[in-house]
VOKOLVEX-821583 format. One line per field, with one value per residue (C-alpha): x, y, z; residue in three letters; residue number from 1. Coordinates in steps of 0.2 Angstrom, whole numbers, plus 2048, in hexadecimal, padded with zeros to 3 digits. Each point is the difference from the previous one (the first is absolute). Example, Ala and Ser with C-alpha at 12.3 -4.5 7.8 and 13.67 -1.06 7.14 Angstrom:
BEGIN
c1 <- c(83E,806)
c2 <- c(7EA,811)
c3 <- c(827,7FD)
residu <- c(ALA,SER)
num <- c(1,2)
END
This chain:
BEGIN
c1 <- c(B9C,804,806,7F3,7F8,7FF,7F0,7FE,803,7F2,7F4,803,7FD,7F0,7FA,803,7F7,7F1,800,801,7F2,7F4,804,805,7F3,7F2,7FC,801,7F4,7F3,7F0,7F0,7F2,7FF,80B,7F9,7F0,80B,809,7F0,807,80D,7F4,7F1,809,813,804,7F0,803,812,7FD,7F2,80A,80D,7F4,7F9,811,805,7F0,806,7F4,802,7F7,7F4,7F0,7FA,7EE,7FF,7FD,7F4,7F7,811,80E,811,80D,810,7F8,800,813,801,801,811,7FC,80E,80D,80F,806,7EF,7FD,811,7FF,7EE,804,810,7FE,7F1,7F8,80E,7FC,7FA,80F,80C,7F8,802,812,805,7FA,809,810,7FD,7FB,810,80B,7F9,800,812,805,7F6,807,812,7FC,7FA,810,7FF,80F,7FD,7FC,7F3,7F8,800,7F7,7F4,7FC,7F9,7F7,7F7,7FD,7F9,7F5,7F0,7F5,809,800,7EE,7FB,803,7ED,801,80D,800,807,811,800,7FD,80C,80E,804,7FF,813,804,7F5,808,812,7FC,7F8,810,80A,7F6,802,813,805,7F2,800,7F5,805,7FB,7F0,7FB,804,7F5,7F2,800,801,7F2,7F5,803,7FB,7EF,7FE,802,7EE,7FF,800,7FF,812,807,7F7,806,812,7FF,7FB,810,80B,7F9,804,811,804,7FA,80B,80F,801,810,809,7FB,80C,7F2,806,7F3,7F5,808,7FB,7EE,7FE,805,7F5,7F1,804,801,7EF,7F8,808,7F9,7EF,800,806,7F1,7F3,7F8,7FD,7FB,7F3,7F5,803,7FA,7F1,7FB,804,7F3,7F2,806,7F9,80F,7FB,7F4,808,801,810,7FD,7FA,80D,7FB,808,811,7FC,800,812,800,7F8,80D,7F5,7FE,812,804,7F4,807,812,7FC,7F9,810,80B,7F6,808,810,80F,812,80B,807,812,7FA,7F6,80F,80B,7F3,800,813,7FF,7F3,809,813,802,80B,7F5,7FE,7ED,7FE,7F5,7F5,7FC,7FD,7F3,7F9,7FF,7F6,7F4,7FC,7FD,7F5,7F6,7FE,7F9,7FA,7FF,7F9,7EE,804,80A,7F0,7F8,80A,7F7,80A,804,7EE,7FD,80D,7FF,80A,812,809,80A,807,804,80A,809,805,80C,80B,806,801,80B,80B,803,803,80E,806,801,80A,80C,803,804,80B,80A,80F,7FE,807,7F3,7F1,7F9,7FA,7EE,7F6,808,7FA,7EE,801,807,7F3,7F2,808,801,7EE,7FA,808,7F2,7F4,80A,7F6,808,800,80A,80E,80A,800,804,80E,807,7FF,809,80E,802,800,80E,80A,7FE,806,80F,807,803,804,7EF,7F6,7F8,7FB,7FA,7F5,7F9,7FC,7F8,7F5,7FB,7FC,7F5,7F8,7FA,7FA,7F5,7F9,7FD,7F7,7EE,7F4,7F5,7F1,807,7F7,80E,813,808,812,7FD,7F2,7FC,7FE,7EE,7FD,7FE,7F2,805,804,7F5,80A,7FD,7F8,7ED,7F7,7EF,7F5,7F3,7F4,7FC,7FB,7F5,7F8,7FD,7F8,7F4,7FC,800,7FD,807,80E,7FB,808,7FF,7FD,80C,807,80B,80A,805,80D,80B,803,7F5,7F7,811,807,7F0,7FB,7EF,7F7,7FA,7F5,80B,813,80F,801,80A,80A,7F8,7F0,7F3,7F6,7F0,800,804,7F2,7F4,807,7FD,7EE,7FE,80A,80D,80F,80D,808,7F0,7FC,802,7ED,7F3,7F0,7F5,7F1,809,806,7EE,7F9,80E,7FF,7FE,812,807,7F6,809,811,7FD,800,7F9,805,804,80D,800,806,7F4,7FE,7F8,7ED,7F5,7EE,802,7EE,800,811,7FA,80F,800,80D,80B,80A,80F,812,80B,7FA,7F6,7EF,7FD,7EF,7F9,7F8,7EF,802,812,803,80C,811,7FA,7EF,7F6,7F5,7F6,7FD,80D,800,80D,807,80D,80C,804,7F5,7F1,804,801,7EF,7F9,807,7F9,7EF,7F1,7FB,810,801,811,7F9,7F5,809,812,807,80C,80C,806,7FB,7F2,7F6,800,7EF,7F8,7F0,7F6,805,808,811,80D,812,80C,810,811,80C,812,810,7FE,7FA,7F9,7EE,7F8,7EE,7F4,7F1,7F0,7F4,7EF,802,80D,805,80D,80B,803,80F,801,812,807,803,812,807,80A,7F2,7FE,7F3,7FF,7EF,803,812,7FB,805,7F0,7FF,800,7F4,7FE,7F0,7F6,80D,80D,7FD,803,7F5,803,7F4,7FA,7F6,7F3,807,80D,810,811,805,812,804,812,808,810,7FF,80B,809,805,806,80A,807,805,80A,808,806,807,80A,805,807,80A,807,804,80A,809,805,805,80B,804,80F,801,803,7FC,7F7,80C)
c2 <- c(876,810,80A,80B,811,809,801,813,7FC,7F2,80C,80D,7F3,7FA,811,803,7EF,805,812,7F8,7F4,80C,810,7F8,7F2,801,813,803,7F1,808,806,807,7F4,7EE,7F5,7F1,7FE,7FC,810,808,7FB,80D,80F,7FA,7F9,802,811,809,7F5,803,813,7FF,7F6,80D,80E,7F9,7FE,812,806,7F7,7F1,7EE,7FB,7F4,802,803,807,802,7EE,7F2,80B,801,7F3,800,808,7FA,7EE,7FE,7FF,803,813,7FD,80F,7FC,7FB,80C,801,803,80E,808,7FF,807,80D,806,7FC,80A,7FC,7F4,7F6,7F0,7FF,803,7F3,7F3,805,800,7EE,7FA,808,7F8,7EF,800,806,7F5,7F1,802,802,7F1,7F5,805,7FD,7EF,7FB,805,809,811,7F9,7F4,80D,80D,7F4,7FA,812,803,7EF,804,813,7FF,7F1,800,802,810,807,7FC,808,812,803,7F6,809,7F5,7F0,807,809,7F0,7F6,80D,7FB,7ED,7FE,80B,7F5,7F0,806,808,7EF,7F7,80D,7FE,7ED,801,810,804,812,80F,808,7F1,7FD,812,7FF,7F0,808,810,7F7,7F4,80F,80A,7F0,800,813,802,7FB,7ED,7F7,7F0,803,800,7F0,7F7,807,7F8,7EF,802,803,7F1,7F5,808,7FD,7ED,7FD,80A,7FC,7F6,80E,80D,803,803,805,7F6,808,811,800,7FA,80D,80F,7F8,800,812,805,7F8,809,810,7FF,7FC,80F,80B,7FB,7FF,811,7F8,7EF,804,80A,7F3,7F2,80A,804,7EE,7FA,80A,7FD,7F4,7F5,7FD,7F2,7F9,7EE,7F7,7F5,7EE,7F3,7F5,80E,7F9,7F2,80C,801,7EF,807,804,80D,80A,7FF,806,80E,806,7FE,80A,80E,801,800,80F,80A,7F7,803,7FE,805,7F0,804,803,7F0,7F6,808,7FC,7EE,800,808,7F4,7F0,804,810,803,80D,7FD,800,7F7,7F2,80C,80B,7F1,7FA,812,802,7F0,805,811,7FB,7F2,80B,80D,7F4,7EE,801,811,7F9,7F3,80D,80A,7F1,806,80A,810,7FF,7FD,812,806,800,7FE,7F9,810,800,7EF,804,80F,7F7,7F2,80C,802,7EE,800,810,7F7,7F1,80A,809,7F0,7F9,80F,7FF,7EE,802,80E,7F7,7F6,7ED,7FB,80A,7F9,7F0,7F3,800,7F8,80B,7F4,802,813,800,7F4,80B,810,7F8,7FA,811,807,7F8,80C,810,80C,807,812,7F9,7F7,80F,805,7EF,7FF,811,7FB,7EF,809,80D,7F1,7F8,810,802,7EE,802,810,807,811,801,7F7,810,808,7F0,7FC,812,7FE,7EF,808,80E,7F3,7F6,810,805,7EE,802,811,7FA,7F0,800,7F4,7F5,80B,80E,800,805,800,810,805,800,7FE,812,804,7FB,80F,803,809,812,804,80E,810,808,7FD,7FE,810,803,80B,804,7F2,7FB,812,801,7F0,804,811,7F7,7F1,808,807,7F1,7F4,7F3,7F2,7FE,7F2,805,7F1,80B,807,7EF,7FB,810,803,80F,7FB,801,80F,80B,7F9,7FB,7F3,7F1,7F1,7F6,7FF,7FB,7ED,7FC,7F0,7FE,80A,801,7F0,806,810,7F6,7F4,80F,808,7EF,800,811,7FB,80D,7F5,809,7F0,7FA,80E,813,804,7F7,7F8,80E,7F5,7F8,811,806,7F0,802,813,800,7F8,80F,80B,7F7,803,813,801,811,802,7F6,806,7F8,803,80B,7F2,7F4,801,7FD,7FF,80E,800,7ED,801,810,80A,813,808,80C,806,7FB,7FE,800,7F1,7F8,804,801,7F9,802,7F2,802,7F8,7FE,7FE,80C,7FB,7FE,7FE,7FA,7F0,7FB,7ED,7F2,7EE,7F5,7F2,7F3,801,807,7F4,805,812,7FF,7F7,80D,80E,7FA,7FA,809,80F,804,812,806,811,7F8,7F0,7FB,7EE,7FD,7F1,7F5,80D,803,80F,80E,806,80B,80B,809,812,80C,809,808,7FD,80D,7F8,80A,7F6,802,7F7,7EF,7F4,80D,806,80C,7FF,80B,7F5,805,7F2,801,7EE,7F2,7FC,7F8,80C,7F7,806,7FC,7FC,7EE,7F8,7F9,7FB,810,80C,807,80C,80D,807,810,7FA,7EF,7F1,7F7,7F0,800,7F3,7F8,805,7FD,7F3,80E,80F,804,806,808,800,811,806,80D,812,80A,7F7,803,7F0,7FD,7F2,7FC,7F2,7F8,7F2,7FF,7F2,80C,80D,7F3,7FA,812,802,7EE,804,811,7F7,7F2,80D,808,7EF,7FB,810,7FE,7EE,804,80F,7FC,7F4,7EE,7F4,806,7F9,801)
c3 <- c(CEA,808,7F1,7F7,800,811,809,7FC,7ED,801,809,7F2,7F3,808,801,7EE,7FB,80A,7F8,7EE,805,807,7F7,7EF,7FF,80C,800,7ED,7FE,80B,7F7,806,804,806,7F7,809,80B,80F,7FF,808,811,7FE,7FD,80A,80F,803,7FB,808,810,801,800,80C,80D,7FF,801,810,808,7FB,809,810,7FF,7FE,7F0,809,7F8,7EE,800,7ED,7FB,805,80C,80A,802,809,7F5,80A,801,7ED,800,7ED,802,809,80B,80C,7F4,803,7EE,7FA,80D,7FC,7ED,7FF,80C,7F6,7EE,7FB,7EF,7FD,80F,7F8,7F4,80E,80A,7F3,7FB,813,802,7F0,807,812,7F8,7F7,80D,80E,7F4,7FC,812,805,7F2,805,812,7FC,7F8,7EE,7F7,7F8,7EF,806,80C,7F1,7F5,80D,804,7EF,800,810,7FD,7EE,802,7F5,80F,806,7EE,7FE,810,7FD,802,811,80A,80F,7F8,7FD,810,80A,7F6,802,812,7FF,7FC,80F,80B,7FA,802,811,805,7FC,80A,80F,800,7FD,808,80C,807,802,7F0,7F5,80A,7FD,7EE,7FE,80A,7F6,7EF,805,806,7F0,7F6,808,801,7ED,7FD,7FE,811,7F7,7F9,812,804,7F1,803,811,7F8,7F5,80F,808,7F0,7FE,813,7FF,7F1,804,812,7FF,7F6,80D,80E,80C,811,80A,80C,7FE,7EE,803,80E,7F4,7F3,80C,805,7EE,7FD,80F,7FA,7EF,807,80B,7F1,7F6,80E,7FB,7EE,805,80E,7F4,7F3,80B,805,7EE,7FB,80D,7F7,7EE,7F3,803,812,7FB,7F1,802,7F9,7F1,804,803,7F1,7F5,805,7F4,7F2,801,7F7,7F1,7F3,7F7,810,804,7EF,801,811,7F9,7F1,80A,80A,7F0,7FA,80F,802,7F4,800,7F2,7F7,807,811,800,7FA,80E,80D,7FB,801,811,806,7FA,7FF,80A,80F,809,813,800,7F0,806,80B,7F1,7F4,80C,803,7ED,7FE,80F,7FA,7EE,806,80D,7F2,7F4,803,813,801,802,80D,809,803,809,80F,80C,7FF,7EE,7FC,803,7F3,7EE,7F0,7FD,7FB,810,7FD,7EE,806,80D,7F4,7F8,80F,800,7ED,802,80C,7F6,7F0,809,807,7EF,7F9,80F,7FD,7EE,803,80E,7FC,7FC,811,809,7F8,808,7F4,804,7F2,7F2,7F3,805,801,7EE,7FA,807,7F9,7EF,801,805,7F0,7F6,808,7FD,7F4,7F0,808,80F,7F7,7FC,813,805,7F4,805,813,7FD,7F7,80E,80C,7F6,800,813,803,7F4,805,811,7F9,7F7,80D,808,7F0,7F9,810,7FF,7EE,804,80D,7F4,7F3,80C,806,7EF,7FD,80F,7FB,7EE,805,7F9,809,7F6,805,7F4,7F0,7F4,801,807,803,813,80C,803,7ED,802,80A,813,809,804,813,806,7FC,811,811,7FE,805,806,7F4,80C,7FB,812,805,7F0,803,813,7FB,7F4,80B,811,80D,80A,7FB,7F3,7F7,7ED,7F4,7F2,7F7,7F5,80F,806,7F3,7FE,812,801,810,809,7F6,801,811,7FA,80C,7F5,804,7F4,7FF,7F6,802,810,802,811,7FC,80F,7FE,807,7F5,7F1,803,802,7F0,7F7,806,7F8,7F0,805,802,7F5,7FB,7F8,7F5,7FE,801,80B,7FC,803,804,80E,806,800,809,80E,801,813,801,7F7,80C,80E,7F8,800,7ED,7FC,7EE,7F0,7F3,7EF,7EF,7F6,7F3,80D,7FE,810,805,80D,805,804,808,80A,7FA,7FD,7F4,809,7F1,7F6,805,7F1,7F5,80F,808,812,807,812,808,808,812,806,812,808,805,812,807,80F,801,80F,7FB,7FF,7FA,808,7F5,804,7F1,7EF,7F6,80B,7FE,7ED,800,80B,7F5,7EF,807,7F8,80B,809,803,806,805,80D,806,802,7FF,80E,7FD,80F,80D,80C,7FB,80C,808,7F3,800,7F2,7FE,7F4,7FF,7F5,7FA,7F9,7F9,800,7F6,804,7FA,7F8,80D,80C,802,80D,802,80A,805,808,805,809,805,800,7EE,7F5,7F6,7EF,7F6,7EE,801,7FE,810,804,810,802,802,812,806,80E,806,80A,803,806,7F6,7F8,7F7,7ED,7FA,7EF,7F8,7F0,7FB,7FA,80A,813,80E,811,80E,805,810,800,7FF,7F8,7FC,7F7,7F8,7F9,7F5,7FB,7F7,808,80C,810,7F7,7F2,80C,80A,7EF,7FB,811,7FE,7EE,805,80E,7F4,7F4,80D,806,7EE,7FD,810,7FC,7EE,804,812,7FD,801,7F2,7EF,7F1,7F2)
residu <- c(MET,LYS,GLU,GLY,PRO,SER,ALA,ALA,ALA,LEU,ALA,LEU,ALA,TRP,GLY,ALA,VAL,VAL,ALA,VAL,PHE,TRP,GLY,GLY,LEU,VAL,VAL,PRO,SER,MET,GLN,PRO,GLY,LEU,ARG,ARG,PRO,MET,ASP,ILE,ASP,LEU,TYR,GLY,TYR,PHE,VAL,PRO,LYS,PHE,TRP,TYR,GLY,ASN,ALA,GLU,LEU,ALA,ALA,GLY,ARG,LEU,PRO,LEU,TRP,ASN,PRO,TYR,GLU,TYR,GLY,GLY,LEU,PRO,PHE,LEU,GLY,ALA,ALA,GLN,PRO,ALA,ALA,LEU,TYR,PRO,PRO,LYS,ILE,ALA,VAL,TYR,ALA,LEU,ALA,GLY,ARG,ALA,ALA,THR,HIS,ALA,TYR,MET,ALA,LEU,HIS,TYR,LEU,LEU,ALA,GLY,GLY,LEU,GLY,PHE,ALA,ALA,LEU,ARG,GLY,LEU,GLY,LEU,GLY,TRP,PRO,GLY,ALA,ALA,LEU,GLY,THR,VAL,THR,TRP,THR,PHE,SER,PRO,LEU,ASN,MET,GLU,SER,HIS,TYR,HIS,LEU,ASN,ARG,LEU,ALA,CYS,LEU,THR,TRP,VAL,PRO,LEU,VAL,LEU,VAL,ALA,PHE,VAL,ARG,VAL,LEU,GLU,ARG,PRO,GLY,PRO,ARG,ALA,ALA,ALA,VAL,LEU,ALA,GLY,ALA,ALA,ALA,LEU,THR,LEU,LEU,ALA,GLY,TYR,PRO,GLU,TYR,ALA,LEU,ASP,THR,GLY,VAL,CYS,LEU,LEU,VAL,PHE,TRP,LEU,VAL,ALA,GLY,SER,ARG,LEU,GLY,THR,GLN,GLY,GLY,ARG,ALA,LEU,GLY,TRP,LEU,ALA,ALA,SER,ALA,LEU,LEU,ALA,ALA,ALA,LEU,VAL,ALA,LEU,GLN,VAL,VAL,PRO,LEU,LEU,GLU,MET,ALA,GLY,GLU,SER,VAL,ARG,ALA,LYS,VAL,ALA,PRO,PRO,PRO,LEU,PRO,ASP,LEU,ALA,ALA,LEU,ALA,ASP,PRO,ARG,LEU,LEU,ALA,ALA,ARG,ALA,GLY,SER,PHE,VAL,GLN,ALA,PHE,HIS,LEU,ALA,PRO,LEU,VAL,TRP,MET,LEU,ALA,VAL,VAL,GLY,ALA,LEU,ALA,GLY,ARG,ALA,ARG,PHE,ARG,LEU,ALA,PHE,VAL,VAL,LEU,TRP,VAL,VAL,THR,VAL,ALA,LEU,GLY,SER,VAL,LEU,ASN,GLY,PRO,LEU,HIS,LEU,LEU,PRO,LEU,PHE,SER,ARG,LEU,ARG,GLY,SER,TYR,CYS,TRP,VAL,GLY,LEU,SER,TYR,LEU,PRO,ALA,ALA,TYR,LEU,THR,GLY,ALA,GLY,LEU,ASP,ALA,LEU,LEU,ALA,GLY,PRO,ALA,ASP,VAL,PRO,GLN,ARG,GLN,PRO,ALA,LEU,ALA,GLY,ALA,ILE,CYS,LEU,ALA,SER,ALA,VAL,GLY,VAL,GLY,ALA,ARG,SER,TRP,PRO,TRP,LEU,ALA,LEU,GLY,LEU,GLY,LEU,LEU,ALA,VAL,ALA,ARG,ALA,SER,ALA,ALA,TRP,ARG,THR,PRO,ALA,VAL,LEU,ALA,LEU,VAL,ALA,CYS,VAL,THR,TRP,ALA,LEU,TRP,ALA,TRP,ASN,PRO,ALA,SER,PHE,THR,ARG,PRO,LEU,PRO,HIS,ARG,PHE,ALA,ARG,GLY,GLU,SER,LEU,TYR,PRO,PRO,GLU,PRO,PRO,ARG,ALA,THR,GLY,LEU,ALA,ALA,GLU,LEU,GLY,ARG,ARG,CYS,GLY,PRO,GLY,PRO,ALA,ARG,PHE,LEU,ALA,PRO,THR,LEU,ILE,TRP,ASP,GLY,ALA,ALA,ILE,THR,GLU,ARG,VAL,GLU,LEU,VAL,GLN,GLY,TYR,PRO,GLU,SER,ILE,ALA,PRO,GLY,ARG,MET,GLN,ARG,LEU,LEU,GLY,GLU,LEU,SER,LEU,ASP,PRO,GLU,GLN,GLY,LEU,LEU,PRO,ASP,TRP,GLU,ARG,VAL,ARG,ALA,ARG,GLY,ARG,LEU,LEU,ASP,LEU,LEU,ASN,VAL,GLY,CYS,VAL,LEU,LEU,PRO,ALA,SER,VAL,ARG,LEU,ASP,THR,GLU,ARG,LEU,GLU,LEU,ALA,ALA,ALA,GLY,GLY,LEU,GLY,ASP,SER,VAL,LEU,TYR,ARG,ARG,ALA,HIS,PRO,LEU,PRO,ARG,ALA,PHE,LEU,VAL,HIS,ARG,ALA,LEU,ALA,VAL,PRO,ASP,ALA,ASP,ALA,ALA,TRP,GLN,ALA,LEU,VAL,ARG,PRO,GLY,PHE,ASP,PRO,ALA,ARG,GLU,ALA,ILE,LEU,GLU,GLY,ALA,ILE,PRO,PRO,ALA,LEU,ALA,ASP,GLY,SER,GLY,THR,VAL,ARG,VAL,ASP,GLU,GLY,ALA,PRO,GLY,ALA,LEU,THR,LEU,ALA,VAL,SER,ALA,SER,SER,PRO,ALA,LEU,LEU,VAL,VAL,ALA,GLN,SER,TRP,PHE,PRO,GLY,TRP,ARG,ALA,HIS,VAL,ASP,GLY,GLN,GLU,ALA,PRO,VAL,GLN,ARG,ALA,ASP,TYR,VAL,ALA,MET,ALA,VAL,PRO,ILE,ALA,ALA,GLY,GLU,HIS,ARG,VAL,VAL,LEU,SER,TYR,GLY,SER,ARG,ALA,VAL,HIS,ALA,ALA,ALA,ALA,LEU,SER,ALA,LEU,ALA,LEU,VAL,ALA,THR,VAL,ALA,LEU,ALA,PHE,GLY,GLY,GLY,ARG,GLY,CYS,ALA)
num <- c(1,2,3,4,5,6,7,8,9,10,11,12,13,14,15,16,17,18,19,20,21,22,23,24,25,26,27,28,29,30,31,32,33,34,35,36,37,38,39,40,41,42,43,44,45,46,47,48,49,50,51,52,53,54,55,56,57,58,59,60,61,62,63,64,65,66,67,68,69,70,71,72,73,74,75,76,77,78,79,80,81,82,83,84,85,86,87,88,89,90,91,92,93,94,95,96,97,98,99,100,101,102,103,104,105,106,107,108,109,110,111,112,113,114,115,116,117,118,119,120,121,122,123,124,125,126,127,128,129,130,131,132,133,134,135,136,137,138,139,140,141,142,143,144,145,146,147,148,149,150,151,152,153,154,155,156,157,158,159,160,161,162,163,164,165,166,167,168,169,170,171,172,173,174,175,176,177,178,179,180,181,182,183,184,185,186,187,188,189,190,191,192,193,194,195,196,197,198,199,200,201,202,203,204,205,206,207,208,209,210,211,212,213,214,215,216,217,218,219,220,221,222,223,224,225,226,227,228,229,230,231,232,233,234,235,236,237,238,239,240,241,242,243,244,245,246,247,248,249,250,251,252,253,254,255,256,257,258,259,260,261,262,263,264,265,266,267,268,269,270,271,272,273,274,275,276,277,278,279,280,281,282,283,284,285,286,287,288,289,290,291,292,293,294,295,296,297,298,299,300,301,302,303,304,305,306,307,308,309,310,311,312,313,314,315,316,317,318,319,320,321,322,323,324,325,326,327,328,329,330,331,332,333,334,335,336,337,338,339,340,341,342,343,344,345,346,347,348,349,350,351,352,353,354,355,356,357,358,359,360,361,362,363,364,365,366,367,368,369,370,371,372,373,374,375,376,377,378,379,380,381,382,383,384,385,386,387,388,389,390,391,392,393,394,395,396,397,398,399,400,401,402,403,404,405,406,407,408,409,410,411,412,413,414,415,416,417,418,419,420,421,422,423,424,425,426,427,428,429,430,431,432,433,434,435,436,437,438,439,440,441,442,443,444,445,446,447,448,449,450,451,452,453,454,455,456,457,458,459,460,461,462,463,464,465,466,467,468,469,470,471,472,473,474,475,476,477,478,479,480,481,482,483,484,485,486,487,488,489,490,491,492,493,494,495,496,497,498,499,500,501,502,503,504,505,506,507,508,509,510,511,512,513,514,515,516,517,518,519,520,521,522,523,524,525,526,527,528,529,530,531,532,533,534,535,536,537,538,539,540,541,542,543,544,545,546,547,548,549,550,551,552,553,554,555,556,557,558,559,560,561,562,563,564,565,566,567,568,569,570,571,572,573,574,575,576,577,578,579,580,581,582,583,584,585,586,587,588,589,590,591,592,593,594,595,596,597,598,599,600,601,602,603,604,605,606,607,608,609,610,611,612,613,614,615,616,617,618,619,620,621,622,623,624,625,626,627,628,629,630,631,632,633,634,635,636,637,638,639,640,641,642,643,644,645,646,647,648,649,650,651,652,653,654,655,656,657,658,659,660,661,662,663,664,665,666,667,668,669,670,671,672,673,674,675,676,677,678,679,680,681,682,683,684,685,686,687,688,689,690,691,692,693,694,695,696,697,698,699,700,701,702,703,704,705,706,707,708,709,710,711,712,713,714,715,716,717,718,719,720,721,722)
END
């Protein structure tokens, strides 16, 4: 089926479709305020951190450390800010106040373009590829995730990964291997590493089923496949190494998988129905698309029909009834949610939909008789569930399909009209969670994207002036949820809930009733009872809405004036950012450190709890510490000690911290459960603390070399990846 519009015409048409969708439906529906509680992720997490990552790169620094939340935590290791994702870097550097709109529109363009190219490369005709493209691109998960920018970005590259994988096996060479490595790397760098992992599982399933139809060239193909995998790993090394370091300290590090007896729950029809129901809420195919997918699965002629049927079943099952058992596996037990599998399930659905359309448009002699009666019976049975609002679109689509089959002269316009009909049906679908019928899903209103890059208002300087003279952290629950900590560069003891939040700090915040996921305001009696823990964390001031009434005398707070509609209070006894202690208690592990930390009478100003380390020789004495904060993840301290001491720094300990005392490397020990300590000899010293392990710096060099190698392989000749 080679006739049809040119590639340039299809590209222009797709650009027009995305322009109508984004500019004609999404943007006009945007209104100020939160339309849904989950939209707060857009304002409080993604947009501020996307801009922050770019600002650090523009300053010539890798965005390794975030000092503004949770007492400090890795920034690059969090992965979700997509700090190293090239499209994000480029768009947020060039598009200004329209950056978030441009970012989403770009990914819709890429998702459609790459989807069409992949479906064509996997054997579909242009009609099937065009219909499959809209089915894949305008999935409900994508259209429901405009507040969650990473989902569409991760899924965008999956079709390219799949077609490049096939090319490496069938026509191995440097260019195909480079494309596969680059696409896989982009899938991971886009912000959700889990999507890259799950895509790898899909490739394995596809390979196992389609093996007989792949013209694999033996050892040569396997060699290039291995080379591509190594190249992809090297490309993402700079992202993965900090991620692993952070994951090892996160709340997920000690998450136990569900007990094996839970597998028996799969036999419970009620549980199966509930899981399937939750999946159906996110999964939708327009009626005509579903019927064509059934035809493609049972009576289609596409080369990889069986592989995509199995892949569809697997992804749907892993996104619904098998999602719980999947998390019994060691690696998957640290992941959460089923969103990725729901999103991935649309790719086999799109392929089979296109295969069904191609089969119906082919001549009778070209269509193999694969269970056509069963396909027809399923389609007729499915018609019972078609809603009243969907019948006109289904009837119009079937009419256009009949025209395309009957007239070669009218085939191209009829197919294009059919694709347009299905596109509108997808846009107009209203899930059951909508409370009233609407002309299209965006008529309910969408959250307004920030109209310009977030800008600091000078809040950090004003807070520092009132809470100084030294650096101090703040307990300010209202600054968590709108991203102000990042935008204003205010160092908080709390933070926006991270998917891999630091486990120890979260436990400590829970002890203080300060976990932001448990409530906006704390239990002030617990805060008062555990006040020394706040002292340890260098919390110098509390910023609260003026409407909150406190017993300031009991809490030992002194009003320091108003800031807008909030009131600032100074705490009575905060410890400085860094200080000297002359006694140490050695404990063997984290649990013992926790018990020592919360025991009555523990005074962090006089004693340090060292975990898993032999305490250095210490002696009573005195000293001073002056802190000069530099770039994020860098501290310079001038220390004067009359006797050997421990320099305790109220900064979250992570494996990447390194210390140099007078130019000589010194150990950075875990102290007081969440902080860090450096042994100091008597005398005057200059101590430099910096975040960034040797492994991270080695990963940076490896990723840079891999990028050069990928470009050289992709453009240096060799077999192409069509």
